[in-house]
C-alpha positions as CSV (number, residue, x, y, z in Angstrom):
1,X,0.0,0.0,0.0
2,X,1.4,3.4,-1.0
3,X,0.1,5.2,2.1
4,X,1.6,8.6,1.2
5,X,-0.1,8.7,-2.2
6,X,-3.3,7.5,-0.7
7,X,-3.3,10.3,1.9
8,X,-2.6,12.9,-0.8
9,X,-5.4,11.6,-3.0
10,X,-7.8,11.7,-0.1
11,X,-6.9,15.2,0.9
12,X,-7.6,16.5,-2.6
13,X,-10.9,14.5,-2.7
14,X,-11.9,16.2,0.5
15,X,-11.1,19.6,-0.8
16,X,-13.2,18.9,-3.8
17,X,-16.0,17.5,-1.7
18,X,-16.7,20.8,0.0
19,X,-19.7,22.3,-1.7
20,X,-18.7,25.1,-4.1
21,X,-21.0,27.5,-2.4
22,X,-19.0,27.1,0.9
23,X,-15.5,27.0,-0.5
24,X,-15.4,30.8,-1.0
25,X,-16.1,31.4,2.7
26,X,-13.6,29.0,4.2
27,X,-11.4,31.1,6.4
28,X,-8.8,28.6,7.6
29,X,-7.9,24.9,7.5
30,X,-6.2,22.6,10.1
31,X,-5.7,18.9,10.0
32,X,-5.5,16.2,12.6
33,X,-3.3,13.2,11.9
34,X,-2.4,9.9,13.5
35,X,0.2,10.4,16.3
36,X,3.7,8.9,15.5
37,X,2.9,8.3,11.8
38,X,6.2,9.4,10.3
39,X,7.2,10.6,6.9
40,X,10.8,11.6,5.9
41,X,11.1,13.9,2.9
42,X,14.0,15.2,0.8
43,X,13.7,19.0,1.1
44,X,15.3,19.5,-2.4
45,X,13.3,17.0,-4.4
46,X,10.3,17.1,-2.1
47,X,10.0,13.4,-2.5
48,X,9.7,10.8,0.3
49,X,13.0,9.1,1.2
50,X,11.2,6.0,2.4
51,X,7.8,4.5,2.9
52,X,5.6,6.0,5.6
53,X,6.1,4.5,9.1
54,X,2.6,3.9,10.5
55,X,1.6,4.9,14.1
56,X,1.5,1.3,15.4
57,X,4.7,0.1,13.8
58,X,7.5,-0.8,16.2
59,X,11.2,-0.3,15.5
60,X,12.9,-2.4,18.2
61,X,16.2,-2.1,16.5
62,X,16.4,1.6,17.5
63,X,15.0,1.2,21.0
64,X,18.4,0.5,22.8
65,X,20.0,3.6,21.3
66,X,17.0,5.8,22.1
67,X,17.0,4.5,25.7
68,X,20.7,5.3,26.0
69,X,20.1,9.0,25.2
70,X,16.7,9.8,26.6
71,X,15.6,10.1,30.3
72,X,14.3,6.9,31.9
73,X,10.5,6.3,31.2
74,X,10.4,9.1,28.6
75,X,7.7,8.9,25.9
76,X,10.2,8.2,23.2
77,X,11.4,5.0,25.0
78,X,8.8,2.9,23.2
79,X,9.5,1.1,19.9
80,X,6.6,2.8,18.2
81,X,7.7,6.3,19.1
82,X,8.5,8.8,16.3
83,X,12.1,9.0,17.5
84,X,12.6,5.2,17.3
85,X,11.3,5.4,13.7
86,X,13.7,8.3,12.9
87,X,16.7,6.5,14.4
88,X,15.8,3.3,12.6
89,X,15.6,5.1,9.3
90,X,18.8,7.1,10.0
91,X,20.8,3.9,10.7
92,X,19.5,2.1,7.6
93,X,19.4,4.8,4.9
94,X,22.5,4.4,2.7
95,X,22.5,7.8,0.9
96,X,23.1,11.4,2.0
97,X,20.8,12.6,4.7
98,X,21.7,16.3,4.6
99,X,18.5,17.5,3.0
100,X,16.1,15.1,4.9
101,X,13.2,16.5,6.9
102,X,10.9,14.6,9.3
103,X,7.2,15.3,9.1
104,X,4.2,13.8,10.9
105,X,1.1,12.8,8.9
106,X,-0.7,16.1,9.6
107,X,2.4,18.1,9.0
108,X,2.9,16.6,5.6
109,X,-0.7,17.0,4.5
110,X,-0.7,20.6,5.6
111,X,2.6,21.2,3.8
112,X,0.8,20.2,0.6
113,X,-1.5,23.1,1.2
114,X,0.9,25.8,2.4
115,X,4.3,24.8,0.9
116,X,6.5,25.7,3.9
117,X,8.4,22.5,4.6
118,X,9.4,21.5,8.1
119,X,6.6,22.9,10.4
120,X,4.8,20.9,13.1
121,X,2.8,21.4,16.3
122,X,3.7,20.4,19.9
123,X,1.2,17.6,20.1
124,X,2.5,15.8,17.0
125,X,6.1,16.5,18.0
126,X,5.8,15.0,21.5
127,X,6.7,11.4,20.4
128,X,9.9,12.6,18.6
129,X,11.1,14.1,21.9
130,X,9.8,17.7,22.0
131,X,9.3,18.9,25.5
132,X,6.0,20.8,25.8
133,X,6.9,22.1,29.3
134,X,10.2,23.6,28.2
135,X,8.5,24.5,24.8
136,X,11.6,23.3,23.0
137,X,13.6,20.2,21.9
138,X,15.7,19.1,24.9
139,X,19.5,19.3,24.7
140,X,20.0,15.5,24.7
141,X,18.0,15.4,21.4
142,X,19.5,18.4,19.8
143,X,23.0,17.0,20.3
144,X,22.2,14.0,18.1
145,X,23.5,13.8,14.4
146,X,19.9,13.6,13.1
147,X,18.6,16.6,14.9
148,X,18.6,18.7,11.7
149,X,15.7,16.6,10.5
150,X,13.5,17.8,13.3
151,X,10.7,20.2,12.3
152,X,10.1,23.6,13.8
153,X,7.3,23.5,16.4
154,X,4.3,25.8,16.9
155,X,1.2,25.8,19.1
156,X,-1.7,23.8,17.6
157,X,-3.9,26.2,15.6
158,X,-1.2,28.6,14.7
159,X,-1.2,30.4,11.3
160,X,1.5,29.0,9.0
161,X,0.6,30.8,5.8
162,X,-2.1,31.1,3.1
163,X,-3.1,28.3,0.8
164,X,-0.8,27.8,-2.2
165,X,-2.0,29.7,-5.2
166,X,-2.2,26.6,-7.5
167,X,-4.2,24.6,-4.9
168,X,-6.5,27.6,-4.2
169,X,-7.3,28.3,-7.9
170,X,-7.8,24.6,-8.7
171,X,-10.5,24.2,-6.0
172,X,-11.8,27.7,-5.7
173,X,-10.8,28.7,-2.2
174,X,-10.4,32.4,-1.2
175,X,-7.0,34.2,-1.5
176,X,-6.8,34.7,2.3
177,X,-7.6,31.1,3.3
178,X,-5.2,30.3,6.1
179,X,-3.5,27.0,6.7
180,X,-2.9,26.4,10.5
181,X,-0.9,23.9,12.4
182,X,-2.8,20.8,13.4
183,X,-2.8,18.2,16.1
184,X,-3.1,14.4,16.6
185,X,-6.4,12.6,16.0
186,X,-7.1,11.8,19.7
187,X,-6.3,15.4,20.8
188,X,-8.7,16.6,18.1
189,X,-11.4,14.2,19.4
190,X,-10.8,15.6,22.9
191,X,-11.2,19.2,21.7
192,X,-14.4,18.2,19.9
193,X,-15.9,16.8,23.1
194,X,-15.4,20.1,24.9
195,X,-14.2,18.5,28.2
196,X,-12.8,21.4,30.2
197,X,-12.4,20.3,33.8
198,X,-9.7,18.1,35.4
199,X,-11.2,14.6,35.9
200,X,-13.0,14.7,32.6
201,X,-11.8,12.1,30.1
202,X,-12.5,11.3,26.5
203,X,-12.2,7.8,25.1
204,X,-11.9,7.8,21.3
205,X,-13.3,4.6,19.9
206,X,-12.0,4.6,16.3
207,X,-9.9,2.0,14.6
208,X,-7.9,2.0,17.9
209,X,-8.8,2.9,21.5
210,X,-7.3,6.1,22.7
211,X,-7.9,7.7,26.1
212,X,-7.2,11.2,27.2
213,X,-7.7,12.5,30.7
214,X,-7.6,16.2,31.6
215,X,-5.2,16.3,34.6
216,X,-3.6,19.0,36.7
217,X,-0.4,16.9,36.8
218,X,1.8,15.8,33.9
219,X,2.4,12.0,33.9
220,X,4.7,10.0,31.7
221,X,5.9,6.4,31.7
222,X,7.0,4.7,28.5
223,X,6.9,1.3,30.3
224,X,3.1,1.5,29.9
225,X,2.8,3.7,26.9
226,X,1.6,6.6,29.0
227,X,2.4,10.2,27.9
228,X,1.1,13.8,28.5
229,X,0.2,16.4,26.0
230,X,0.0,20.0,26.9
231,X,-3.4,21.7,26.7
232,X,-3.0,25.3,27.7
233,X,-2.1,25.3,31.5
234,X,-3.2,21.6,32.0
235,X,-2.2,18.2,30.7
236,X,-3.9,15.6,28.7
237,X,-2.7,12.3,30.1
238,X,-3.3,9.1,28.3
239,X,-2.3,6.4,25.8
240,X,-3.5,4.5,22.8
241,X,-4.2,0.8,22.6
242,X,-4.1,-1.2,19.4
243,X,-7.5,-2.7,20.2
244,X,-10.6,-1.1,18.9
245,X,-12.8,-0.8,15.9
246,X,-10.4,-2.2,13.4
247,X,-10.7,-5.6,15.1
248,X,-14.5,-5.4,15.0
249,X,-14.5,-4.4,11.4
250,X,-12.3,-7.4,10.6
251,X,-14.7,-9.8,12.2
252,X,-18.1,-8.2,11.4
253,X,-19.8,-6.0,8.9
254,X,-21.4,-2.7,10.1
255,X,-24.8,-4.3,9.6
256,X,-23.9,-7.3,11.6
257,X,-22.5,-5.1,14.4
258,X,-25.7,-3.2,14.6
259,X,-28.0,-6.3,14.6
260,X,-25.9,-8.4,17.0
261,X,-25.5,-5.5,19.4
262,X,-29.3,-5.1,19.7
263,X,-29.4,-8.7,21.2
264,X,-26.8,-8.1,23.9
265,X,-27.8,-7.6,27.5
266,X,-25.2,-5.0,28.6
267,X,-26.0,-5.6,32.3
268,X,-24.8,-9.2,32.2
269,X,-21.1,-9.9,32.6
270,X,-19.5,-11.9,29.7
271,X,-17.4,-14.9,30.8
272,X,-15.2,-14.5,27.8
273,X,-11.8,-13.1,28.3
274,X,-10.1,-11.8,25.1
275,X,-7.4,-9.3,24.1
276,X,-8.7,-8.1,20.8
277,X,-5.9,-7.1,18.5
278,X,-5.7,-7.0,14.7
279,X,-2.0,-7.9,14.7
280,X,0.8,-8.7,17.0
281,X,1.8,-5.9,19.3
282,X,0.3,-3.6,22.0
283,X,1.2,0.0,23.0
284,X,-1.0,0.8,26.1
285,X,-1.9,0.0,28.9
286,X,0.9,-2.5,28.3
287,X,3.8,-1.7,25.9
288,X,4.6,-5.1,24.4
289,X,5.4,-5.3,20.7
290,X,5.2,-9.1,21.0
291,X,1.7,-9.4,22.5
292,X,-0.4,-11.8,20.6
293,X,-4.1,-11.2,19.8
294,X,-6.4,-13.4,21.9
295,X,-9.8,-13.9,20.3
296,X,-10.5,-17.6,21.1
297,X,-12.3,-19.7,22.1
298,X,-15.1,-18.5,19.8
299,X,-18.6,-19.5,21.0
300,X,-21.2,-20.7,18.5
301,X,-23.3,-17.6,19.1
302,X,-22.1,-14.5,17.3
303,X,-24.0,-12.4,19.9
304,X,-22.0,-14.0,22.7
305,X,-18.8,-13.6,20.7
306,X,-19.4,-9.8,20.1
307,X,-20.5,-9.4,23.7
308,X,-17.2,-10.9,24.9
309,X,-15.1,-8.7,22.5
310,X,-16.9,-5.5,23.5
311,X,-16.5,-6.3,27.2
312,X,-12.9,-7.2,26.8
313,X,-12.1,-3.9,25.1
314,X,-14.0,-2.2,28.0
315,X,-11.7,-4.0,30.5
316,X,-8.6,-2.7,28.6
317,X,-10.1,0.8,28.8
318,X,-10.7,0.4,32.6
319,X,-7.2,-0.9,33.1
320,X,-5.9,2.2,31.3
321,X,-7.8,4.7,33.5
322,X,-6.7,2.8,36.6
323,X,-3.1,3.0,35.5
324,X,-3.3,6.7,35.0
325,X,-4.6,7.2,38.5
326,X,-1.9,4.9,39.9
327,X,0.8,6.9,38.2
328,X,-0.5,10.2,39.8
329,X,-2.9,11.7,37.3
330,X,-6.1,13.4,38.4
331,X,-8.7,10.5,39.0
332,X,-11.3,10.2,36.2
333,X,-14.8,11.2,37.1
334,X,-16.6,11.0,33.8
335,X,-15.9,9.5,30.4
336,X,-17.1,11.1,27.2
337,X,-17.0,8.9,24.1
338,X,-16.2,10.0,20.6
339,X,-15.4,8.1,17.4
340,X,-17.4,5.5,15.5
341,X,-17.8,3.3,18.6
342,X,-19.7,6.1,20.4
343,X,-22.8,5.2,18.3
344,X,-23.2,1.8,20.0
345,X,-25.5,2.4,23.0
346,X,-25.1,-1.2,24.3
347,X,-21.4,-0.8,24.3
348,X,-21.7,2.4,26.3
349,X,-23.8,0.5,28.9
350,X,-21.2,-2.3,29.1
351,X,-18.5,0.3,29.6
352,X,-20.4,2.1,32.3
353,X,-20.7,-1.2,34.2
354,X,-17.0,-2.2,33.7
355,X,-15.6,1.3,34.4
356,X,-18.0,2.0,37.3
357,X,-18.3,5.6,35.9
358,X,-20.8,7.7,34.0
359,X,-20.2,7.3,30.3
360,X,-21.9,9.5,27.7
361,X,-21.6,10.2,24.0
362,X,-20.0,13.5,23.0
363,X,-22.2,16.0,21.2
364,X,-19.5,16.2,18.6
365,X,-17.9,12.8,18.0
366,X,-15.6,13.4,15.1
367,X,-12.0,14.4,15.5
368,X,-12.4,16.6,12.4
369,X,-14.6,18.9,14.5
370,X,-11.7,19.4,16.9
371,X,-9.4,20.2,14.0
372,X,-12.0,22.8,12.8
373,X,-11.9,24.4,16.2
374,X,-8.2,24.8,15.9
375,X,-8.6,26.3,12.4
376,X,-11.1,28.8,13.9
377,X,-8.6,29.6,16.6
378,X,-6.0,30.4,14.0
379,X,-8.4,32.5,12.0
380,X,-9.5,34.5,15.1
381,X,-5.9,35.1,16.2
382,X,-4.9,36.2,12.8
383,X,-7.9,38.6,12.6
384,X,-6.9,40.1,16.0
385,X,-3.3,40.6,15.0
386,X,-4.3,42.3,11.8
């Protein structure tokens, strides 16, 4: 799969999908992308220097070196971190690396629109080693031979520039349409849910399961895949598991999921104990690149099977929130749900029982809404400065 070309094609399809009557009033654009999905570009040719490294890929070959330079328990000390992917590429790429630039998925897509190579945001840059508390790359990272690949970092929702002329004229967007720095998908989902008080959490049930808890305290521990993003003067503490909707979609169609879910009694405990993964490897609440999927034994009843999978994912979610509390984060008081899984009311009831907490669906469940809020922030700040 040529992921890079696929993402580019999709971006232009989305630009073309906006109704023509609305394009002329679009003030700004921001994009959320998958955290730790890494792309390395040649700044001269503007061509990729390798295939894309996906968010859930582990680079165990680079982990010992990363652990030798980074502080203990740092976010980058995980095989799937952006820094491990960068180091792995650096050690294996045979040609000159002088003109190479590292971009995250959102950075690269935004670059296609604004044309200024090498700009990121502090949410996407976290897993390459950026320190959001210092608001800079740390000295131990800047002293490395590959530090020149690191992008410059801005706050999410900061104006980068206007849309490139050729893109603007091709699709009919206004001359002053701003392109702003983005964020990660789970951060965008959190912003969309409008959770504002410490103790409020957002579980994003998309292809994976990502949890974010608003905390007064920053917590990080790479042993468990736990990290903290900055959100103004507070911290979004959480992690992302490889379990989630991708596993369900692999086993059931959307129609089957809907019909089978209707037959589940969410107040009954499933005796089945699974660890639903689509492939080998887990990131959170256990960081284990060798963890095997566990989806057997499979009962004859598909209703019982789906019940067991949904409840097992809920147990992973509960374990994640308990881990955050044990590590010192603000205890969770309420969970807001976003993503495709938020539509399943039976699953919400199962999760309420397993978590022992109130669980509700966010008014806005799509991460794209959060990205739109960042775009609005950039447009408003630009208007104020002008």
